[in-house]
N, C-alpha and C positions, 0 to 999 in steps of 0.2 A: 315799565310803565309810564317813563317819561313824563309826558305833561300832566299825567294824573297824580304826580306827587309834589305837595309843595313844601317847603322849609321855614322854620321860624317864623310860623303864622300865629297871631295871638287868637287864645281859644273862646275870646270875647264874641267872635265871628260866628262861633258854631256852638254857644251855648244859648237858651232862652233867657237867662240870667243877664246877659250881655257882659259876662264878667270871666276871666282868667287870662293867666298868664302865656307865652308862647309854647306852642309844642315842637319839639324837634323835627317832626314829619307828620303829615297829614296826606294819606293815601284814598285816592277817590279810587274804589274798586267798580269796575263795570261789569263783571262777569263771574260766573261760579268758579272757572278755571283760574283766573287771576287772583280771586280771593284765596283758592286753596295755595297758589304759587306765594302768596304775600306771607299766610299764616305761617307754612312751612319754612321759609326763610326766618321770619321774625323769631319762631321759635328754635331753629339750628343757631341762630346767633344771640339768643338769649335777650332780646329787646323787648324790652316791657311793650305791651300794647294797650289801647283804649277802643273800646267800640262806642260809637256816637252815632245816634238816629238825628234827631231833630234837636237834641242837646238839653231835653227836659231832663228832669229828676237830676241835675248833675252840677256839681260847683268846682271848678278847676281852681286850685291855689293861684295866687298871684305870681308864685315863682314858676309857672307853667307845668307843662307834663315833659317829663325826660323819656322819651320813648316814641312810638308811633300810634296816630290815631288813624283810625280805619272807618270810613263812610262809604255806605252802599250806595250805589247810582244803576244807572243804565237797566240792563237787564234784570238786576236785583231789586228794582223798584217798578215793577209791572205789575198788572193783575187781569185776570182773566176768569170767567165763569167755567166749571169743571164740565169737561166734554161729555161725563155720562149723568150729571147731576147738576140740573143746572141752578139748585138752590143752593149750590157751594160755592164759593169762590176762592182762587188760589191766587195769594198776594204774596208778593217778594218782600223781604224784610226791610228794604230799604224805603218802601211805598209809605208816606204818610198817612196817618190815618186820616187825614181829612179828607185826600183822594179816596181813600178807604169808603168811607162814609157816602161820598158824592157818587161814586161809581155804583153803590148799593142802590142809592135814594133813586138813582136816574132809571134802575129797572126793576125797581118795587121790589128790593130784596130786604125783609126787616131780620131784625135782632141783633144790629151793631150800631143803631141810634145812639146808645149809651156811651160811646167814642166819641160824639161831637164835641169838638171845641177843646179835646186833649191835644196838646202839641207833641205829638212823637211820632214812631215810626211802627210800622207791624211788628217786626223783630223785637224792638225793645217791648212794645205794649205786651208781647206773650209772654218774654222772659220773666218781667216783673208781674204778670199777671193785673196788667191795668185794669181799671174799672171806673165804675161811678152809678150812681142811681140804682144799685141793687144788683148791676150785673158784672161781668168781669169776662175777661178773655177766656179762662179756664172753661167757661160755658159755652162756648161756640167753636174751640179748637177741636179739629177731627184728626189732623196730622201735622209733624212739623218737619222739615227739612233741615238739617243742622250741618255746618262746618264747625269738626273739632279744634282746639288750638294745635293739633296736630297737622291738621290741614286734610282730615279725611272727612267725607261727604258720607252722613247718615241719617237715615227717615225715622222719625217716632210716631207711632199711633197712640190715639189718646189714652189707652190703656198702660201705656208705657210712662206715662207722665202723670205728675200730681201737682196740683194747684192749691194754694194758701192766699190768705191775705197778702198780697204784692209780693208774691213769692211764687217761683215754680221750680221743679226739680231739674232744669236745663242745667248743664254742666257750667260753671263758672269759666269764662273764656270762651265758650262756644258761642257761635253766631248762629242766629235763625235767618236763614235765606229765602225761607219760604213756608207759609202757613195756610192750612187748606181749613177753611172756616165754612159753620153750617149756617146757612140764613133760612128764612121761612119767606115764601111765596106771596107777596100783599100787592099793593099798588104803589105806584109811586108817589101820588098823592099822599097816601096814608104815611107812607114811610118819610116823606118831605116834612110832613105835619108834625110828628115826633122830634125828628131832628130840630125843626126852629123852635119847637118847646123846650128841649133841653138847651139848646144855644140860649135861650131866653132866661132859663133858671140859672145858668152859669154867670152871665152877665150879672145878675142880681146878685149872686151870692158871693163871687169871685172878682178880685181886684186886678181886671183885665186891661186897666190902663196903663199899667207899668210892666216892665219884664219882671219874670218871676222864673223860680222852677218849679211851680205846682206845691202840692202839700209838703213842708219840711218835714214832719214829723207823722209818724204812724200812728192811727188811733189806738189808744191801748183798750184793752178788752171793757165792753159795756161802756165806752165813754167816747169821748172827740178830743182829739189834742187841743184843736180850738179854742174848745169851751175851757180848758183850764189853763190855757195861756191869757185869754180874755179876763178869767177869774183872778189871774195873778197881776191883774193891771198892765199888762204889757200892750194893749193895742196902742198903735202908733208911736209906740217907742222906737225912737230912731239914733243910729250912731253912722257916722259918717253920711255915706248916701244911701245907706239901708235902714229899711224901715220894716216893722211888722206891722201889717197892714190893718188899718182902722177898720176894715170892711171884712176881714175874715183873719183870726189871729194867727191862723195854720200857715199863713203865708207870708214870707220875708220879698218883700218888692226894691227892685234898684230905681230910686228916684231920679239916679243921675250921679254918675261918677263911681258909684259904690265900688270897693275892693273886697275881695274875696273875704280878707281879714274883718271887715266889718259885718259880713254875713255869719261867720264864724262865731263872732262876739255875742251876736244878737242871739244866735242859736244855744251858745252856752248859758246866757241869762236867762231865757225860757225855761232851761232844762235845771238850771239852778232852782229859779223861784216855783217852778210847778212842783220840784221835789221838796222844797221845803214847806209848800203849802199844803200837799196833799199824800208825799211819799211815793207819788207816781213817778216811775224812771222814764222819761220821753224817749223813744229812739227815733233816730233820725231814717224819714224817707229817701231823703237826696241821698245821692253818691257823691263824697267829697274826694276829689284824687289831686296829686301834683304836690309841688313843693312848697 
């Protein structure tokens, strides 16, 4: 891979939190064959690895990640309409959701507008069943192409997969290299209008002025984590450079110079205060990795 591997790079460059110590190696894979080779090697040598898209929903500890980080580029980040069904798009796992929404909007393909403003990639969004505004990836996925941790390529139809709130049945450690997504044929004006509406709603409700990882905790049944944290009086609470957003309490933002430890302390405080006040045990939505 040569120039496509970088060593001892700070993960703060590759996460939306802008936080994180150094990774031993970062592999920028450009194609399927290369990805399979990397997976086979890491598996054979028993080297830990971390799959990273845009680095949202991710907190890397200050001690960094002892292993290899895999980021998909090149052919693994492309998109095209299906040859036999022009209302279906085939999107590479490394494609950003921003580029996916733009591609569909320009062609009047509706149904994916709910992804507007989510800072992730197709692969990560499918794996965690990302969603907003009452819709989620499980509603539009028709087929998924995967590379398993052993480096084997496999395809799964929608009937082979199950999706639930921020979860899917995709094996941990497998990487989504392509997803076929069902759209509806509309006009670019209508789709663009909905995209603009969702972006406006996000801007009004979410703290987009500071780096964050998105929602910190999963919503418990029949309630919202943000409401519970706000009710516990923690809006605006600050530790170091990290702060529970005054705008939306289920967001922790990096106001400048925050360490992973600051984020973790705020998360623990929120869990403790909500547990004491309501008995509800908040579950993290963001993934915490590293030392």
